[in-house]
N, C-alpha and C positions, 0 to 999 in steps of 0.2 A: 504494500500500500504506500501511497505517496502523500497522504493527507498530512498537513503540518499544523492543523489547529489542535488546541488542547481542549478536550472535553471536560466541562465543569459539571460537578454533581448538582443535579436539579431536583433531587428528591430527598426527603428527610432520612437521617440515619436512625439507628435503633433508639427507641425512646429511652431505654435504660441508660444510654450514654450521658444524657443530660443530667439524670439523677446523680450519677457518680460524680460528675463535674461539680454539681451543686454542693455535694458533701465536701469535696476538696476545697471549695471556696470558703465554706463555713469554718472548716478546720484551720484555715489560714489566719483567723482572728484570734486563735489561742496564743497565749504568751509563750515565747520560746526561751528555753534555758540557754545559758552561755555555751554549753556543749552543742546544743542544736544549732545555735547561730553560727558556729564555726564548722559545722559538719559540711561535707561535700554533698552537694545537691545535684542529682541527675533527674532527667525527666521520667515520668511514669508513663510507660508505653503499653498500649493494649491493642490487641487484634480484635476487630469487630466486623460484623457482616451487616450490610445495609438492608438486606432482605433475606427471608428464609427460603425463598424459591425464585427461580429465574428461568426464562425460556430462551434458548439459543437456536439460531437458524443455521441449518446446513443446506447449501445449495447443490442441487443435483449436478449442475455443470462443474462445480468445484467443491466436492464433498469436504466436510470438516468444519469444526466450530472453534472459535477462540474462547478460551476459558477465562473470560472477564466475568468473574463471579460476584463482583460487588463487595470485596473484602478490603478493609482499610486498616492502616496503622494510625493510631491517635497518640498524641502527646499531651500530657498535663503537667502542671507545676512549672516546668521550664521547657523550652523547645528542645527537640533533638537537633543538635547542630554538629556537623562533621566537616572537617577541613582535610582535603585530600591533595597532596602535593608531591613533587619530586624536585630535587635541587637541580638536576640536569638529566639528560637522556642517558647518562651513565649510572644514574642512581635509581633504585627501586622506588615504587610509589608507596608513600606512607600515609597514615590516616590518624588524626587526632579528634577527640570529642571535646566539645566545650562543656565543662561542668562549672559549678559555682561553689565557692568556699567563702563563707562569711559575706555572701552577696556579691563577691567579685568573680569575674570570669577566669577560668583556669583551663589550660589545655591538658587533657589526659591522653597520653599516647596509647593507642590500641595495638594489639599484637601484630608483629610483622607478618605479612602474608594475608592479612584480613582482606585486602583488596589487591588486585593486580593491575587495574586500569581505572578509568574515571567514569565508567558507565553505570556504576551502582554496586551494591553489596551482593556478591555472587552467592548463589545457593541459599538465599535468605528465606524463601518460601518453599514449603513442601506441599504438593498438591496430589491428592489421590482421588480417583473416581471409581465408584463401584456401581455395578448394574443392579437391577431389581432383585437378582438372586444372590447378591452379596459378593459377586466375583469382581476382583480388582481389574479394571480395564485401562486405567491410566495411573501412572506413578511418575512424577517429575519434580524437579526443583527449578526454581526461577529466581532470577536476580531481582533486586528491589532498588528503585531510584527514589530516595526520600523526597526529591523535588517534585514528585507527582501530586502536587497539592490539588485537592478536590473540593474543599469547602470546610466551613466551620461545623463543629459538632455541638456548640452551645452559643446562645446569643451574646454572651458577654466576652467572647473570645476576640482577639485582635481582628479588626475589620479586613486586613489584608495579610497575606503571608509575605514576609520580607525575603524569603529565600528564592533562588533562581527557579525558573520554570522547566529546567532540563538538566540532565546529566550528560556532559559532553562525550562524544564518541570519536572526535578527531584523534588519530593515533599519536599526535604530537602535542596533546594538551599538557599544560604544565601545572595547573592548579585549579581546584574546584571547591565549591562550598555546597554542601547538601544539608537540607533541614526539613523538619516537620514543625511548623509553628505550634505553640501551645494552644490547645482548644481547636486544633485543625485535624483533618484526616487526609492521609495520602494513600491513594489507591495502590494496592500491592501487585496489581497485574502488571507484568513486565512488557506487555504490548508488543512493540516491533521486534523485541528480542526473541519472541517465541513463534513457533509454527502452529497452525491449526491442528487439532487432533480429530481423527475420523471416528465419529460415534454415530451409530445407527439411530434412527428415530426411536424415541422411547424415553423412559424415565431413569434417572441416575441420582446418586448421592455423592456430592463432592465434599471432601474434608480438606481444609486449608489450615496449616499451622506454621509458626515460625520455627526454623531449624534450631536444634538444641544449642549449637555454639553461639548463636545470636541471642537466644533466650538467656543464656548464662552471661553473655557479654553486656547486655543491656537490661538485665533483670526483668525480663518479660514473662508473665505467667504463662504456663502451658495450658492454654485454653483454646483449642482448635475451634475454628468457625465451620459450621456445617450448613450446606446449602443444597436444597433439592433442585435438580436440574432436569428440565424437559427439553429434549432435542426434537425439533420439528424439521421436516425436509420440505423444501420448496424449490420451485423452478423459476428461472429468470423470465420465462414466457408467461407466467401468471400476470394477471392484470395488476399493474402497480408494483410488481415485484422489482423492477429495475430501480425504482426510487427507494424501495425498502432496502435493497442490496447496497445501494450507495450510502444510505444512512447507517446501515450496519457496519460497512467498511470504515466509515468515518469514526464511529464509536470505538471500534477496535484499534484503529490507528491513532485515535486521539490520545490514549494513554501512552502510546509509543511516542507521540509528539513531545511528551515530557522528557524524551531521551534523544531527540533528534539534534540536531544541532541546532538540532538544530539545528541538534540541532541541528541541531543541529547539526547541526550538523548537516545542511542541504546544499549550500553553495549557490551559485548562480546557474541553476539548471531548472527549467520549467517542469512542473508536475504534468502527468498525462492530461489532467483536466485543463491546465493552463494551455497546453499545446494543442488541445482539441483531439487528442488521441485517446482511444479506449484504454482502460486499465487492463493489465494482464497479470495472471497469477505469477508469482515468483519475481515480480518487479522489484520487490524489496522496499524497505522504508526509505523515506527521502534522505535521511542522513547518510545512507550508504551509497549515494550516487558516486562519490569520489573513489569508491573501493571496488566497484564491480567491473566486469570485463567489457567496458564501454569502448566504443570507437570514437576517436576524436575527429572533429571537423578539421580539415587541413588549414594551414595558415592563410591561404588565399583561395576561396572558392571562385570559379570563373564568373558566376552570376554576381557575386559580391563586388568583384573588380569592375565589372561593367556598370553596376549601380553606382559605385564610387566615382567612376569616370564621369558619369552623368551629373553627379553632385558637385564635382570639383569646380565647375564654373561659378557655382554659387558660394563657394568658400572664400574666405578672406585671401588676400594675396599671398600671405605666408601659409602655405599648405603643408609645411614640413611635419606638423604634428596632427594633421587632419584625418588620417586614415586609421581606422581601427579594425579593418577587415583582415588584417594580417599582411596586406601587400606593402605596408610601410616597414622599412628597416629601422629598428631602434637606433638612435645615435650611439656611436661608439663612445665608451668612457675614456676620457683623456685626463691628463693631469690638470688641464685647464678647467675641468668641470668642477669649479669651486662654488661654495655656497655664496649666494649674492651678498653684496655689501649690506650692512645693517640699515634698517629702515626706521625712521623715528616713530612710525606707527606700530612698531613691534615692542610692546611693553615688557618689563622684567617680571613676568608672571609664569606660573607653571605651564609647560607645553607638553604635547604628546611625545611619545617615544615609540617610533615605528620599528618593528622587528619582523623578520621573515621566519616562517617555519620551513623545515626541509620539505621538498616535494614528496608527494605520495600519490597513490592511485596510478602508478606508472605502467604503461602498456604500449605495445606496438599497434599501430593502426594503419590502414590503407587509405585513410581520409574518407571513410564511409563510401568508397568507390566513386568519389566525385572526380578524382584525378588518377586514372589507372596508371600503374607502374611506379607509383610513389610510395615511399615508406615514411611513416611519421612516428616519432616518439612522443606520446601524449602523457600528460601529467596533471595533477591537481596542485594548486598552490594557495598559500594563505599568508597574508600580511596582517599583523595584529598590533594593537596599541597597548603598550605596557604602562602608559600614563606618565605622570599623574594627572594629565588633562586630556580632555576630548580632542580629537581632530575634527574641526568644523570647517567645511569648505562650502562657500556659497558661489553660485554662478549667476551672472547678470547678463541678459541678452539685449543688445541694442536692436531696435525694430528693423526687421529685414535681414539681420545677420544670421549666418548659419552656425556660428559659434557663440558661446558665452565666455565672458571674462571671469576668471575664478579668483577668489580671495580667501585667504585663511584668516579666521577670527580667533581672538584671544579673550579670556575672561579672568576676573579676579577670583579670590576665594569665596566671595559671596555670589558668584554667578553673574556678575555685571560685566557687560561687554566693555572692554577697555582698549581695544585696538584691532587693526586688521592690516593685511599686506597683500599685494598682488601675488598670485602663485600659479599662473598658467591659464589654461582654458578648459572648457567643457565642450563636448561635441555630441551630436545626436547619432545614435547607432541604430539603424532600422532593421538589423538582422533578427530572424527568429532566435529566441533564447536571450535576446538583449532588449531591443525596443525601448531604450531609455537613454538618458544623458550620461556620458562617461567623462570622468575627470582624467585629464591626460597626465602622463608621466608620474603616476602613483607608484608603479612598480615595473620591473623589467625582468625578463627571463633570458638566460644565456646557457648554452651547452658548452662547457669548458673541457678542454683536453686534459689528459692525466697531469700535465705540467701546469694546469690552471689557466692556460691561454685559450682565448675564445675560438670555438669551432663553428658554432651556428648561433644566430640571434633570432629570437621570436619578435614579430612585429607587434605583439600585444603589449601596449603600454597605456591603455586607457580603461578606466574602471568605474563602475557604479558602486559606491561604498555602501555596504550593509553589514550589520553585525550578525553574521551567519553562525559563528562558532564562539563558544565561551572558552577561550584559550587559557586564561589564568584569572580567576575571580578572587584570588588572594592578594593581588597587588594593591597598592595604595590607591584609593578612590575608585576602585572597580565598581561599575554599575551593574548590579545583578538583574536589572530589568531594563535593558536597552530597548529603545523604541523601534527603530528600523531594523528588524531582524530578518526581513525578506524584501523582495523587490516590490511587494505591494505597497510598501510604505516609504519608498525612497526613489529618487532619480528622475522623477518628473515624466511629462508627456511631450510629444512632439511640438505642441503649441505652447509650452511653458515659457513664461517670461523670465522666471528665475527658479533656481533649484538649490536646495540645501542638502549636502551629503555629510554624514557624520559617522566616524568610527569611534565607538565609545571605549572607555578604559577597561581593559581586561578582555575585550572581544576582538575577533579577527574576521577577515573577509575571505571566504574560500571561493575560488573559481575552479570548477570541476573540469576534468580532462576531456569532456565531450563538447566543450565550447570552442569556437574559432579562436585561434591564437594560443590555445593551451597545448601546443605541440611544436616540435622542431621537425623540419624536413631533413631526414637522415638518409635520403636515397643515395647520396654520394659520400656519406660519412663512413670512413673505414671502421671495421670492427675494433674493439678495444675498450679501455676504461675511460669513462668520462664522468663529469659532475654536472648535475642540473643546478644552476644558480638561480635562486629567487632573491631579487634585490629590491628593497623598498627605497622609495624616494631617490631614484637614480640620478636625477639632475640636481638634487639637493636644494630644490626650491622651497620645500616645506620646512618650516621652523620646528626643530625638535630639541629635546634635552640631550640627545646623544646621537651622533651620526656614525659611530663606529660599530654598531651592532645591527646594521641593516641587511647584511647578507647571510644567506643560509645555503649550504651545499648538500646535495644528495648524490652519493656515488651510484653509478650504473655501469653495467658491462654489456656492450652491444656485440651481437654475434649473428650467425645465420648467413643467408645469401639474399641477393636482391629479390624482393617480393616475398621472402620468407625470413625476414629479420627477426631476431630474438633479443630480449633484454632480460638480464639478471639483475635483481636489486638486492644487494647485501643489506643486512640489518644495519640500522643507524644506532650504534651503541646498543642499548637494551631494547630499542624499538624495532621489532621485526614486522614491519608492515610495508608492503610494496606500494 
């Protein structure tokens, strides 16, 4: 599924939950002894079920049901807050829990190996399903992303959850924050991480419990949730079934959306619905776009070149930065490429810090057969903002002009705008998969030889900024709730007079390997060892706190023969993700 919305709980939870919460609030008025005041306080976690019975639909054309059973983990007293980090890609992922001692927050280190990545707590839930005869037909464990906030369980709980809405899945994530707000419930269904299970039409009993190691770790009572399950079989051909199927798919993927990139983890790739194409089974969740065996569009599609040639007469006289279809060669980096002289409108306030992640999602492509006889090395790339300030770029369009003039804006500690400076241009990109305004010279891609000298340059150097990935939400001033997390909220329309593009602190912008420009033409490149370089702010036009950490390299080994090229992608330190 490729749905990226988050499904919110719209029905009441168990009535008993409110009673328990009320008791806890009453107890809070009792006087505390000095020993109690200095005691370490952890959240009271409970597993509950929103309903005692549920009906799931299995489609004849695609048999199987998703075990979204309506079970939730609730937190009382204090939130469940976890910080997951790694010092570098050479270090393992570690996890700490925020507890309170004497009312002050304190980090409690959890056992090494509790987590292996940033996608959630592995093996947290144990799910068994038995048929009407008591025979076990399903037994599985599932991961749990605490950030799957679903709603409050009592009226006096905080009105919003302060925690992020996803657990990141980008293989090069550096830090994440997970949490269940006190008085809130997080759905335990792992969504996009699971596959549907094949159950014949009939009635079943599902039992859901927290695995023992987590019960011991978080002091959760061993009280499994039991749900009666009715499986009904339907066909897409039934009247109204198509709409019902779409709604069902959205529900199931919605909880997975709390794990995309997001996130996401989705990058700048349209969903089937956006592209007008039908969904297909096995398409995978949206956050996995950058990891699948996708074919990249070539750097210069013939139709795009013709389209660009037709547009060139309308561009400003200086067209050197005007083409984003891949036909433009990025300017070579030279010693003269220095940061522009200081501008009096650039105040002495915190600025962004752009950094690149190593390339991933690396594969060989024939350019989707658009240019026969060509071989392309396709890849996904991400540039992120380590802060401590947002990157804010506004574009302004003079009437009748094909480009916008771009400016970087600066803000003081109170969020007041205190300055701005020119920083290039924005240009309209009409191609499918884009269809928005691109900020030029945000990043650059180069294929380097083993000696780190340039072999091939990508023409992709214009980008629509969006916070597609939570790269490190533990950095100073990280925004756990960025606004423009996908292209529906950023980058404008063809008739826009101005555009604001923002890269928030802690977030990164992924372009997946299926998009134009996300590849190198390696047709005439000899076999051997190379490095994919992702370089942020290549012309050094953007004002940053640090210009020495903008480059990231990913080693690749090319092999094979023309038309049958191969690529081997060694692990990057401890990250073994191609």
